[in-house]
KOLLO-201544 format. One record per residue: residue in three letters; y, z, x of N, C-alpha, C in turn. Coordinates in steps of 0.2 Angstrom, whole numbers, padded with zeros to 4 digits. Layout:
// residues N
(ALA; (Y; Z; X); (Y; Z; X); (Y; Z; X)),
...
END
This chain:
// residues 307
(MET; (-0006; 0000; 0004); (0000; 0000; 0000); (0006; 0000; 0004)),
(PRO; (0011; -0005; 0004); (0017; -0005; 0008); (0021; 0001; 0006)),
(SER; (0025; 0003; 0011); (0029; 0008; 0011); (0036; 0007; 0014)),
(ILE; (0041; 0009; 0012); (0048; 0007; 0015); (0052; 0014; 0016)),
(PRO; (0054; 0015; 0021); (0058; 0022; 0022); (0064; 0022; 0018)),
(LEU; (0066; 0027; 0015); (0072; 0028; 0011); (0076; 0034; 0014)),
(HIS; (0082; 0032; 0015); (0087; 0037; 0018); (0092; 0040; 0013)),
(PRO; (0095; 0046; 0014); (0100; 0048; 0010); (0106; 0044; 0012)),
(PRO; (0112; 0046; 0007); (0118; 0042; 0009); (0120; 0043; 0016)),
(PRO; (0124; 0038; 0019); (0126; 0038; 0025); (0131; 0044; 0026)),
(GLN; (0131; 0048; 0032); (0135; 0053; 0033); (0142; 0050; 0035)),
(GLY; (0147; 0054; 0034); (0154; 0052; 0036); (0157; 0047; 0031)),
(ARG; (0155; 0046; 0025); (0158; 0041; 0021); (0165; 0044; 0019)),
(SER; (0169; 0039; 0019); (0176; 0041; 0017); (0177; 0044; 0010)),
(THR; (0180; 0049; 0009); (0182; 0052; 0003); (0189; 0051; 0001)),
(ALA; (0193; 0047; 0005); (0200; 0046; 0003); (0201; 0042; -0003)),
(PRO; (0206; 0043; -0007); (0207; 0039; -0013); (0207; 0032; -0012)),
(SER; (0203; 0029; -0016); (0202; 0021; -0016); (0209; 0018; -0017)),
(ASN; (0209; 0012; -0014); (0215; 0007; -0015); (0213; 0001; -0017)),
(PRO; (0214; -0001; -0024); (0217; 0003; -0029); (0214; 0009; -0031)),
(PRO; (0217; 0014; -0034); (0214; 0020; -0036); (0209; 0018; -0042)),
(ASN; (0204; 0023; -0042); (0198; 0022; -0047); (0201; 0024; -0054)),
(PRO; (0201; 0019; -0059); (0204; 0020; -0066); (0200; 0024; -0070)),
(LEU; (0194; 0026; -0068); (0189; 0030; -0073); (0191; 0037; -0073)),
(PRO; (0190; 0040; -0078); (0191; 0048; -0079); (0187; 0051; -0073)),
(GLN; (0190; 0057; -0071); (0188; 0060; -0065); (0180; 0062; -0065)),
(LEU; (0178; 0063; -0071); (0171; 0065; -0072); (0166; 0059; -0070)),
(LEU; (0168; 0053; -0071); (0164; 0047; -0070); (0165; 0044; -0063)),
(GLN; (0170; 0047; -0059); (0171; 0044; -0053); (0166; 0045; -0048)),
(THR; (0164; 0041; -0044); (0159; 0042; -0038); (0163; 0039; -0032)),
(PRO; (0160; 0041; -0026); (0164; 0039; -0020); (0163; 0031; -0019)),
(SER; (0158; 0028; -0022); (0158; 0021; -0021); (0161; 0017; -0027)),
(GLY; (0164; 0021; -0032); (0167; 0018; -0037); (0162; 0014; -0042)),
(LEU; (0156; 0016; -0042); (0151; 0013; -0047); (0150; 0018; -0053)),
(ALA; (0149; 0014; -0059); (0148; 0018; -0065); (0142; 0014; -0069)),
(VAL; (0139; 0017; -0074); (0134; 0014; -0078); (0136; 0013; -0085)),
(LEU; (0136; 0006; -0087); (0138; 0004; -0094); (0132; 0002; -0097)),
(GLU; (0130; 0005; -0103); (0124; 0003; -0107); (0127; 0000; -0114)),
(LEU; (0125; -0007; -0115); (0126; -0010; -0121); (0120; -0012; -0125)),
(GLN; (0120; -0010; -0131); (0114; -0012; -0135); (0115; -0019; -0138)),
(GLY; (0112; -0024; -0135); (0113; -0031; -0137); (0113; -0035; -0132)),
(THR; (0116; -0041; -0133); (0116; -0047; -0128); (0123; -0049; -0126)),
(ILE; (0125; -0050; -0120); (0131; -0053; -0118); (0130; -0060; -0116)),
(ASN; (0133; -0064; -0120); (0132; -0072; -0118); (0138; -0073; -0113)),
(MET; (0136; -0074; -0107); (0140; -0076; -0102); (0141; -0083; -0102)),
(PRO; (0147; -0086; -0100); (0148; -0093; -0100); (0144; -0096; -0094)),
(SER; (0142; -0102; -0095); (0138; -0105; -0090); (0142; -0109; -0085)),
(GLU; (0140; -0109; -0079); (0144; -0113; -0074); (0141; -0119; -0072)),
(ASP; (0145; -0125; -0073); (0143; -0131; -0072); (0144; -0133; -0065)),
(PRO; (0138; -0134; -0061); (0139; -0136; -0054); (0144; -0141; -0052)),
(SER; (0145; -0146; -0057); (0150; -0152; -0056); (0157; -0149; -0056)),
(ASP; (0158; -0143; -0059); (0165; -0141; -0059); (0167; -0137; -0052)),
(LEU; (0162; -0136; -0048); (0163; -0132; -0042); (0168; -0136; -0037)),
(PRO; (0172; -0133; -0033); (0176; -0136; -0028); (0171; -0139; -0023)),
(ASP; (0173; -0145; -0020); (0169; -0148; -0015); (0167; -0143; -0009)),
(ALA; (0171; -0138; -0007); (0170; -0134; -0002); (0164; -0129; -0003)),
(LEU; (0162; -0128; -0010); (0157; -0124; -0012); (0150; -0127; -0013)),
(GLU; (0150; -0134; -0013); (0144; -0137; -0015); (0139; -0136; -0010)),
(GLY; (0133; -0134; -0013); (0127; -0132; -0008); (0128; -0126; -0005)),
(LYS; (0133; -0121; -0007); (0133; -0115; -0004); (0133; -0109; -0010)),
(SER; (0131; -0104; -0007); (0130; -0098; -0012); (0137; -0095; -0013)),
(PHE; (0139; -0093; -0020); (0145; -0090; -0021); (0144; -0085; -0027)),
(SER; (0149; -0081; -0028); (0149; -0076; -0033); (0155; -0078; -0038)),
(GLN; (0153; -0077; -0044); (0158; -0078; -0050); (0159; -0072; -0054)),
(GLN; (0165; -0070; -0055); (0167; -0064; -0059); (0169; -0066; -0066)),
(THR; (0166; -0063; -0071); (0168; -0065; -0077); (0170; -0059; -0081)),
(PRO; (0176; -0058; -0083); (0178; -0052; -0087); (0174; -0051; -0093)),
(ILE; (0172; -0045; -0095); (0168; -0044; -0101); (0173; -0041; -0106)),
(GLY; (0177; -0036; -0104); (0181; -0033; -0109); (0186; -0028; -0105)),
(ARG; (0189; -0023; -0109); (0193; -0018; -0107); (0191; -0012; -0109)),
(LEU; (0190; -0007; -0105); (0188; 0000; -0107); (0194; 0004; -0108)),
(VAL; (0194; 0008; -0113); (0199; 0012; -0115); (0196; 0019; -0117)),
(PHE; (0199; 0025; -0114); (0197; 0031; -0116); (0203; 0035; -0120)),
(PRO; (0203; 0034; -0126); (0209; 0036; -0130); (0211; 0043; -0130)),
(ASP; (0206; 0047; -0129); (0207; 0055; -0129); (0208; 0058; -0123)),
(TYR; (0207; 0054; -0117); (0207; 0057; -0111); (0214; 0059; -0108)),
(ASP; (0215; 0065; -0105); (0221; 0067; -0103); (0220; 0069; -0096)),
(ALA; (0223; 0065; -0091); (0222; 0066; -0084); (0225; 0073; -0082)),
(GLY; (0230; 0075; -0086); (0233; 0082; -0084); (0230; 0088; -0087)),
(ASP; (0224; 0087; -0090); (0221; 0093; -0093); (0218; 0097; -0088)),
(LEU; (0220; 0103; -0087); (0218; 0107; -0082); (0212; 0111; -0084)),
(LYS; (0210; 0111; -0091); (0205; 0115; -0093); (0198; 0112; -0093)),
(GLY; (0198; 0106; -0091); (0192; 0102; -0090); (0188; 0101; -0097)),
(SER; (0192; 0099; -0102); (0189; 0098; -0109); (0185; 0092; -0108)),
(THR; (0179; 0091; -0112); (0175; 0086; -0112); (0175; 0082; -0119)),
(ALA; (0180; 0084; -0123); (0180; 0081; -0130); (0182; 0074; -0130)),
(TRP; (0185; 0072; -0125); (0187; 0064; -0124); (0180; 0060; -0123)),
(MET; (0175; 0063; -0121); (0169; 0059; -0120); (0166; 0057; -0127)),
(LYS; (0168; 0059; -0132); (0165; 0057; -0139); (0168; 0050; -0141)),
(LYS; (0173; 0048; -0138); (0176; 0041; -0140); (0178; 0037; -0134)),
(VAL; (0175; 0031; -0134); (0177; 0026; -0129); (0177; 0019; -0132)),
(TYR; (0182; 0015; -0131); (0183; 0009; -0133); (0182; 0003; -0128)),
(LEU; (0178; -0002; -0130); (0177; -0008; -0126); (0180; -0014; -0130)),
(TYR; (0186; -0016; -0128); (0189; -0022; -0131); (0186; -0028; -0128)),
(VAL; (0183; -0032; -0132); (0180; -0039; -0129); (0184; -0044; -0132)),
(GLY; (0188; -0048; -0128); (0192; -0053; -0130); (0198; -0050; -0134)),
(ARG; (0201; -0053; -0139); (0207; -0051; -0143); (0205; -0048; -0150)),
(HIS; (0199; -0049; -0152); (0197; -0048; -0159); (0191; -0044; -0160)),
(GLN; (0188; -0041; -0155); (0182; -0037; -0156); (0183; -0030; -0152)),
(ARG; (0180; -0025; -0155); (0180; -0018; -0151); (0174; -0015; -0152)),
(LEU; (0171; -0012; -0147); (0165; -0008; -0147); (0167; -0001; -0146)),
(THR; (0164; 0003; -0150); (0165; 0011; -0150); (0159; 0014; -0147)),
(GLY; (0160; 0018; -0142); (0155; 0021; -0138); (0156; 0028; -0136)),
(GLU; (0152; 0031; -0132); (0153; 0038; -0129); (0151; 0039; -0122)),
(VAL; (0153; 0044; -0119); (0150; 0046; -0112); (0145; 0051; -0113)),
(LYS; (0139; 0049; -0110); (0133; 0054; -0111); (0130; 0055; -0104)),
(LYS; (0128; 0061; -0103); (0125; 0063; -0097); (0118; 0061; -0097)),
(LEU; (0116; 0058; -0091); (0109; 0055; -0091); (0104; 0061; -0090)),
(ALA; (0098; 0060; -0094); (0093; 0065; -0094); (0091; 0066; -0086)),
(LYS; (0090; 0061; -0082); (0089; 0061; -0075); (0094; 0057; -0071)),
(PRO; (0097; 0060; -0066); (0102; 0056; -0062); (0099; 0050; -0060)),
(LEU; (0103; 0045; -0059); (0101; 0038; -0057); (0103; 0037; -0050)),
(ALA; (0099; 0035; -0046); (0100; 0034; -0039); (0100; 0026; -0038)),
(LEU; (0105; 0024; -0034); (0106; 0017; -0033); (0105; 0016; -0025)),
(ILE; (0100; 0011; -0024); (0098; 0010; -0017); (0100; 0003; -0015)),
(ARG; (0100; 0002; -0008); (0101; -0005; -0005); (0098; -0005; 0002)),
(ARG; (0098; -0011; 0004); (0095; -0012; 0011); (0100; -0008; 0016)),
(ARG; (0096; -0006; 0021); (0100; -0002; 0026); (0100; -0006; 0033)),
(VAL; (0106; -0007; 0035); (0107; -0011; 0041); (0105; -0007; 0047)),
(LEU; (0101; -0010; 0051); (0098; -0006; 0057); (0102; -0009; 0063)),
(GLY; (0104; -0004; 0068); (0107; -0006; 0074); (0113; -0010; 0073)),
(GLY; (0116; -0009; 0067); (0123; -0012; 0066); (0128; -0007; 0063)),
(ASN; (0131; -0009; 0058); (0136; -0005; 0055); (0133; -0001; 0050)),
(ALA; (0131; 0005; 0051); (0127; 0010; 0047); (0130; 0010; 0040)),
(GLY; (0127; 0010; 0035); (0129; 0011; 0028); (0132; 0004; 0025)),
(GLY; (0133; -0001; 0029); (0136; -0007; 0027); (0131; -0012; 0024)),
(LEU; (0133; -0016; 0020); (0129; -0021; 0016); (0127; -0027; 0021)),
(ARG; (0121; -0029; 0021); (0118; -0034; 0025); (0122; -0041; 0023)),
(ASP; (0124; -0044; 0028); (0127; -0051; 0027); (0122; -0056; 0024)),
(GLY; (0125; -0060; 0019); (0120; -0065; 0016); (0116; -0069; 0020)),
(ASN; (0119; -0071; 0026); (0115; -0075; 0031); (0110; -0071; 0034)),
(LYS; (0112; -0065; 0036); (0107; -0061; 0040); (0101; -0059; 0035)),
(ALA; (0102; -0059; 0029); (0097; -0057; 0024); (0091; -0062; 0024)),
(LYS; (0093; -0068; 0027); (0087; -0073; 0027); (0084; -0073; 0034)),
(ALA; (0083; -0068; 0037); (0080; -0067; 0044); (0073; -0069; 0043)),
(ASP; (0070; -0070; 0049); (0063; -0072; 0048); (0058; -0066; 0046)),
(ALA; (0052; -0068; 0044); (0047; -0063; 0041); (0046; -0057; 0046)),
(ASP; (0046; -0058; 0052); (0045; -0052; 0057); (0050; -0047; 0056)),
(ALA; (0056; -0049; 0054); (0061; -0044; 0054); (0060; -0040; 0047)),
(ASP; (0057; -0042; 0042); (0056; -0039; 0036); (0052; -0032; 0037)),
(ALA; (0048; -0032; 0042); (0044; -0026; 0043); (0048; -0020; 0045)),
(ASP; (0054; -0022; 0047); (0059; -0016; 0050); (0064; -0014; 0044)),
(GLU; (0063; -0017; 0038); (0068; -0016; 0033); (0067; -0009; 0031)),
(GLU; (0073; -0005; 0030); (0074; 0001; 0027); (0079; 0001; 0021)),
(LEU; (0078; 0006; 0017); (0083; 0007; 0011); (0087; 0014; 0012)),
(GLU; (0093; 0014; 0009); (0097; 0020; 0009); (0100; 0021; 0002)),
(ILE; (0101; 0027; 0000); (0104; 0028; -0006); (0112; 0027; -0006)),
(VAL; (0114; 0023; -0010); (0121; 0021; -0011); (0125; 0027; -0015)),
(GLU; (0122; 0028; -0020); (0126; 0033; -0025); (0121; 0036; -0030)),
(VAL; (0123; 0042; -0032); (0119; 0045; -0037); (0124; 0046; -0043)),
(VAL; (0122; 0043; -0049); (0126; 0043; -0055); (0123; 0048; -0060)),
(TYR; (0127; 0052; -0063); (0125; 0057; -0068); (0127; 0056; -0075)),
(TYR; (0131; 0051; -0076); (0134; 0049; -0083); (0133; 0042; -0084)),
(LYS; (0133; 0040; -0091); (0133; 0033; -0092); (0138; 0032; -0098)),
(ILE; (0141; 0026; -0099); (0145; 0025; -0105); (0141; 0021; -0110)),
(LEU; (0139; 0023; -0115); (0135; 0020; -0120); (0138; 0017; -0126)),
(PHE; (0137; 0011; -0127); (0139; 0007; -0133); (0133; 0005; -0137)),
(SER; (0132; 0009; -0143); (0126; 0008; -0147); (0127; 0004; -0153)),
(SER; (0133; 0003; -0155); (0135; 0000; -0162); (0137; -0007; -0161)),
(ARG; (0137; -0011; -0166); (0140; -0018; -0166); (0147; -0018; -0165)),
(PRO; (0150; -0024; -0163); (0157; -0024; -0162); (0161; -0024; -0169)),
(GLU; (0167; -0021; -0169); (0171; -0021; -0175); (0177; -0026; -0174)),
(PRO; (0178; -0030; -0179); (0184; -0034; -0178); (0191; -0030; -0178)),
(THR; (0195; -0031; -0173); (0201; -0027; -0172); (0206; -0028; -0178)),
(LEU; (0206; -0034; -0180); (0211; -0036; -0185); (0209; -0032; -0192)),
(LEU; (0203; -0032; -0193); (0201; -0028; -0199); (0202; -0021; -0199)),
(ILE; (0201; -0018; -0193); (0203; -0011; -0191); (0210; -0010; -0193)),
(ILE; (0214; -0014; -0190); (0222; -0013; -0191); (0224; -0014; -0198)),
(SER; (0221; -0019; -0202); (0222; -0019; -0209); (0220; -0013; -0213)),
(ILE; (0214; -0011; -0212); (0212; -0005; -0215); (0216; 0001; -0214)),
(LYS; (0218; 0002; -0207); (0222; 0008; -0206); (0229; 0007; -0209)),
(GLY; (0232; 0001; -0209); (0238; 0000; -0212); (0238; 0001; -0220)),
(ILE; (0233; -0001; -0223); (0232; 0000; -0230); (0231; 0008; -0232)),
(ALA; (0227; 0011; -0228); (0226; 0018; -0229); (0233; 0022; -0227)),
(THR; (0236; 0020; -0222); (0243; 0024; -0221); (0248; 0023; -0227)),
(ALA; (0248; 0017; -0229); (0253; 0015; -0235); (0251; 0020; -0241)),
(ILE; (0244; 0020; -0243); (0242; 0024; -0248); (0244; 0031; -0247)),
(TYR; (0243; 0034; -0241); (0244; 0041; -0240); (0252; 0042; -0240)),
(ASN; (0256; 0037; -0238); (0263; 0038; -0238); (0266; 0039; -0245)),
(VAL; (0263; 0034; -0250); (0265; 0034; -0257); (0263; 0040; -0261)),
(TYR; (0257; 0042; -0260); (0254; 0047; -0265); (0252; 0054; -0262)),
(TYR; (0252; 0055; -0255); (0250; 0061; -0252); (0254; 0064; -0247)),
(HIS; (0259; 0060; -0245); (0264; 0062; -0240); (0268; 0068; -0243)),
(PRO; (0271; 0073; -0238); (0275; 0078; -0241); (0281; 0076; -0245)),
(LEU; (0283; 0070; -0243); (0289; 0067; -0247); (0288; 0063; -0253)),
(SER; (0281; 0063; -0255); (0279; 0058; -0260); (0282; 0060; -0267)),
(SER; (0284; 0066; -0268); (0287; 0068; -0275); (0294; 0066; -0275)),
(PHE; (0298; 0064; -0270); (0305; 0061; -0271); (0305; 0054; -0273)),
(PRO; (0310; 0053; -0278); (0310; 0046; -0281); (0313; 0041; -0275)),
(GLY; (0311; 0035; -0277); (0313; 0029; -0273); (0308; 0023; -0274)),
(PRO; (0309; 0017; -0271); (0305; 0012; -0272); (0298; 0013; -0268)),
(LYS; (0293; 0010; -0271); (0286; 0011; -0268); (0286; 0008; -0261)),
(LEU; (0289; 0002; -0260); (0288; -0001; -0254); (0292; 0003; -0248)),
(ALA; (0297; 0006; -0250); (0301; 0010; -0245); (0297; 0016; -0243)),
(ALA; (0293; 0019; -0248); (0289; 0025; -0247); (0283; 0023; -0243)),
(ALA; (0280; 0017; -0244); (0274; 0015; -0240); (0275; 0013; -0233)),
(THR; (0280; 0010; -0231); (0281; 0007; -0225); (0289; 0008; -0223)),
(PRO; (0290; 0009; -0216); (0297; 0009; -0214); (0300; 0002; -0213)),
(TRP; (0296; -0003; -0214); (0299; -0010; -0213); (0304; -0012; -0218)),
(ALA; (0304; -0009; -0224); (0309; -0011; -0229); (0316; -0008; -0227)),
(ASN; (0316; -0002; -0224); (0322; 0001; -0221); (0324; -0003; -0215)),
(VAL; (0320; -0004; -0210); (0321; -0008; -0204); (0324; -0015; -0206)),
(PHE; (0322; -0018; -0211); (0324; -0025; -0212); (0332; -0024; -0215)),
(ARG; (0333; -0019; -0218); (0340; -0019; -0221); (0345; -0017; -0215)),
(ILE; (0342; -0013; -0210); (0346; -0011; -0204); (0348; -0017; -0200)),
(VAL; (0343; -0022; -0199); (0343; -0028; -0195); (0348; -0033; -0198)),
(ASN; (0348; -0034; -0205); (0352; -0038; -0208); (0359; -0036; -0210)),
(GLY; (0360; -0029; -0208); (0367; -0026; -0210); (0368; -0024; -0217)),
(ARG; (0363; -0024; -0221); (0364; -0022; -0228); (0361; -0015; -0230)),
(LYS; (0360; -0011; -0225); (0357; -0004; -0227); (0362; 0000; -0231)),
(VAL; (0369; 0000; -0230); (0373; 0004; -0234); (0373; 0001; -0241)),
(ASN; (0374; -0005; -0242); (0374; -0008; -0249); (0367; -0006; -0252)),
(TRP; (0362; -0007; -0249); (0355; -0006; -0252); (0354; 0001; -0253)),
(THR; (0356; 0006; -0249); (0355; 0013; -0250); (0360; 0015; -0256)),
(ASN; (0366; 0012; -0257); (0370; 0014; -0263); (0367; 0011; -0269)),
(ASP; (0364; 0005; -0269); (0360; 0003; -0275); (0355; 0007; -0277)),
(LEU; (0351; 0010; -0272); (0345; 0014; -0273); (0348; 0021; -0277)),
(HIS; (0353; 0024; -0274); (0356; 0030; -0277); (0358; 0028; -0284)),
(SER; (0361; 0022; -0286); (0363; 0021; -0293); (0357; 0021; -0297)),
(THR; (0351; 0019; -0294); (0345; 0018; -0299); (0341; 0025; -0299)),
(TYR; (0341; 0028; -0293); (0336; 0034; -0293); (0340; 0041; -0293)),
(GLY; (0346; 0041; -0292); (0350; 0047; -0292); (0352; 0050; -0285)),
(GLU; (0354; 0056; -0285); (0357; 0059; -0279); (0353; 0059; -0273)),
(VAL; (0346; 0060; -0274); (0342; 0060; -0268); (0337; 0054; -0269)),
(VAL; (0336; 0050; -0264); (0331; 0044; -0264); (0328; 0044; -0257)),
(ARG; (0322; 0042; -0258); (0317; 0041; -0252); (0318; 0034; -0250)),
(ILE; (0321; 0033; -0244); (0322; 0026; -0241); (0317; 0024; -0236)),
(ALA; (0313; 0028; -0234); (0308; 0027; -0229); (0302; 0032; -0229)),
(PRO; (0296; 0031; -0227); (0291; 0036; -0227); (0293; 0043; -0225)),
(ASP; (0297; 0044; -0220); (0299; 0050; -0218); (0307; 0051; -0218)),
(GLU; (0310; 0048; -0223); (0317; 0048; -0223); (0320; 0049; -0230)),
(LEU; (0325; 0053; -0231); (0328; 0054; -0237); (0336; 0053; -0237)),
(SER; (0339; 0050; -0242); (0346; 0050; -0242); (0349; 0054; -0247)),
(PHE; (0354; 0058; -0246); (0358; 0062; -0250); (0365; 0060; -0251)),
(ILE; (0367; 0060; -0258); (0375; 0059; -0259); (0378; 0065; -0262)),
(ASN; (0374; 0071; -0263); (0377; 0077; -0266); (0380; 0081; -0260)),
(PRO; (0387; 0083; -0260); (0390; 0086; -0255); (0387; 0092; -0253)),
(SER; (0383; 0096; -0257); (0380; 0102; -0256); (0374; 0101; -0251)),
(ALA; (0372; 0095; -0250); (0366; 0093; -0245); (0369; 0095; -0238)),
(TRP; (0375; 0093; -0237); (0378; 0095; -0230); (0377; 0102; -0228)),
(GLN; (0379; 0106; -0233); (0378; 0114; -0232); (0371; 0116; -0231)),
(ASP; (0366; 0113; -0235); (0359; 0115; -0235); (0356; 0113; -0229)),
(ILE; (0358; 0107; -0226); (0354; 0104; -0221); (0357; 0106; -0214)),
(PHE; (0364; 0106; -0213); (0367; 0106; -0207); (0370; 0113; -0205)),
(LEU; (0371; 0117; -0210); (0374; 0124; -0209); (0370; 0130; -0211)),
(ARG; (0364; 0128; -0212); (0359; 0134; -0214); (0357; 0137; -0207)),
(ARG; (0355; 0144; -0208); (0352; 0147; -0202); (0346; 0151; -0204)),
(PRO; (0340; 0150; -0200); (0340; 0146; -0194); (0340; 0138; -0195)),
(GLN; (0343; 0135; -0190); (0343; 0128; -0191); (0337; 0124; -0192)),
(LEU; (0337; 0119; -0196); (0331; 0115; -0196); (0329; 0111; -0190)),
(PRO; (0323; 0111; -0188); (0321; 0107; -0182); (0323; 0100; -0182)),
(ARG; (0326; 0097; -0176); (0328; 0090; -0176); (0321; 0086; -0175)),
(ASP; (0321; 0080; -0178); (0316; 0075; -0178); (0316; 0073; -0170)),
(LEU; (0310; 0073; -0167); (0309; 0071; -0160); (0310; 0063; -0159)),
(LYS; (0310; 0059; -0165); (0310; 0052; -0164); (0317; 0050; -0162)),
(PHE; (0322; 0055; -0163); (0329; 0053; -0161); (0331; 0055; -0154)),
(ASN; (0326; 0058; -0150); (0327; 0060; -0144); (0327; 0054; -0138)),
(PHE; (0327; 0048; -0140); (0327; 0043; -0136); (0334; 0043; -0132)),
(ASP; (0334; 0040; -0126); (0340; 0041; -0122); (0341; 0034; -0118)),
(PHE; (0347; 0031; -0119); (0348; 0025; -0115); (0353; 0026; -0110)),
(SER; (0355; 0032; -0109); (0360; 0034; -0104); (0357; 0033; -0097)),
(PRO; (0360; 0029; -0092); (0358; 0029; -0085); (0358; 0036; -0081)),
(SER; (0363; 0040; -0084); (0363; 0047; -0080); (0359; 0052; -0083)),
(ASN; (0355; 0050; -0088); (0350; 0055; -0092); (0354; 0061; -0094)),
(LYS; (0361; 0060; -0096); (0364; 0066; -0099); (0363; 0065; -0107)),
(VAL; (0362; 0071; -0110); (0361; 0071; -0117); (0367; 0071; -0121)),
(PRO; (0368; 0066; -0125); (0374; 0066; -0130); (0374; 0071; -0135)),
(LEU; (0380; 0073; -0138); (0381; 0078; -0143); (0376; 0077; -0149)),
(VAL; (0376; 0071; -0152); (0372; 0069; -0158); (0365; 0070; -0157)),
(ARG; (0362; 0070; -0151); (0355; 0070; -0150); (0353; 0076; -0146)),
(ALA; (0357; 0081; -0145); (0356; 0086; -0140); (0351; 0091; -0144)),
(ASN; (0347; 0095; -0141); (0344; 0100; -0144); (0348; 0106; -0146)),
(ASN; (0346; 0111; -0149); (0350; 0116; -0152); (0354; 0120; -0147)),
(GLU; (0351; 0121; -0141); (0354; 0125; -0135); (0360; 0121; -0132)),
(ASP; (0358; 0114; -0131); (0364; 0110; -0128); (0369; 0108; -0133)),
(HIS; (0367; 0108; -0139); (0372; 0106; -0144); (0377; 0112; -0145)),
(ALA; (0374; 0118; -0145); (0379; 0124; -0146); (0384; 0124; -0140)),
(ARG; (0381; 0123; -0134); (0386; 0123; -0128); (0391; 0118; -0129)),
(GLN; (0389; 0111; -0131); (0394; 0106; -0131); (0399; 0107; -0137)),
(ARG; (0396; 0110; -0142); (0401; 0111; -0148); (0406; 0116; -0147)),
(ARG; (0405; 0121; -0143); (0410; 0126; -0141); (0415; 0123; -0137)),
(ILE; (0414; 0118; -0133); (0419; 0115; -0129); (0424; 0111; -0134)),
(LEU; (0421; 0107; -0139); (0425; 0103; -0143); (0427; 0106; -0149)),
(ALA; (0425; 0113; -0150); (0427; 0116; -0157); (0434; 0116; -0158)),
(TYR; (0439; 0117; -0153); (0446; 0117; -0155); (0449; 0111; -0158)),
(ALA; (0446; 0105; -0155); (0449; 0099; -0157); (0447; 0097; -0165)),
(PHE; (0443; 0101; -0168); (0441; 0100; -0175); (0443; 0106; -0179)),
(SER; (0447; 0111; -0176); (0450; 0116; -0180); (0455; 0114; -0185)),
(ASP; (0457; 0118; -0190); (0462; 0115; -0195); (0469; 0114; -0192)),
(LYS; (0471; 0118; -0187); (0477; 0118; -0183); (0477; 0111; -0179)),
(ALA; (0472; 0110; -0176); (0472; 0104; -0172); (0472; 0097; -0176)),
(LEU; (0468; 0098; -0182); (0468; 0092; -0186); (0475; 0090; -0189)),
(ARG; (0478; 0096; -0191); (0485; 0095; -0194); (0490; 0092; -0189)),
(GLU; (0489; 0094; -0183); (0493; 0091; -0177); (0492; 0084; -0176)),
(GLN; (0486; 0082; -0178); (0484; 0075; -0177); (0484; 0071; -0183)),
(GLU; (0487; 0074; -0189); (0487; 0071; -0195); (0490; 0064; -0195)),
(TYR; (0496; 0063; -0192); (0500; 0057; -0192); (0496; 0051; -0189)),
(ILE; (0492; 0053; -0184); (0488; 0048; -0180); (0483; 0045; -0185)),
(LEU; (0479; 0050; -0188); (0474; 0048; -0193); (0477; 0044; -0199)),
(LEU; (0483; 0046; -0202); (0486; 0042; -0207); (0488; 0035; -0205)),
(ARG; (0490; 0034; -0199); (0492; 0028; -0196); (0486; 0023; -0196)),
(TYR; (0480; 0026; -0194); (0474; 0021; -0193); (0471; 0020; -0200)),
(ILE; (0472; 0025; -0205); (0470; 0024; -0212); (0474; 0018; -0215)),
(ASP; (0480; 0018; -0214); (0485; 0013; -0217); (0483; 0006; -0214)),
(LEU; (0481; 0006; -0207); (0479; 0000; -0204); (0472; -0003; -0207)),
(LEU; (0468; 0002; -0209); (0461; 0000; -0212); (0462; -0002; -0219)),
(VAL; (0466; 0001; -0223); (0467; -0001; -0230); (0471; -0007; -0230)),
END
């Protein structure tokens, strides 16, 4: 019975970060950058027509790289210091533009060792050159093997591909139904389209008709109207007191915290409570009764120009 010596991984393998860095989650990373991907089914790879090869490759061996898809770990957080493994329950493999496979990361029942030919008398741990692999039969007797890597986890996709357009459509319909009937603001009056999707409001903002549109809605629905899934419009003066002057203050919606300032300074209208209070103290005198009366003639002059 033939036997071939098997050696452990070569000593002194570099553990420095790979360049480019390994994109896999830390749990799946190995020094060699290898991972196990298991698909239930068949991948139909495109066939290569020899007539399409460049003249320089005719009659020679060559390798062809064919992208299969794009791996996404939606719940993985690289900054999670607690080492949570909840992200392992959901992995996506996007194949092309219109299909998605959903899988998970599973620990192998037994670790998987990957082996390769060991180069003797040369660069230990390196792969044998393709031409050297065709050495004469006498050299085959000196062949030895070494362990390249030991893999403990695999990425398993056991379900059929899902059409991504269908997923997006179902999610959009479900979100619209939730916004209209189950959202915390669903009891407020307003058009169903505006309650279902923000695009009705966005469309009026883009075409410059939001003020007229909102005014028409108030004429139809009253003093409070829902103009977006998460937005209400008030025309009753008491709303100012209830919303902006109450204590403790209502929390500011984080979607307004965008910043286009190159200096990263927070403007007054988008500052948090602490910064807003500090900035307001600086500007408070300019809005006092005395200061406004002193500037009354300026305000009246510009009002006359506007009218």
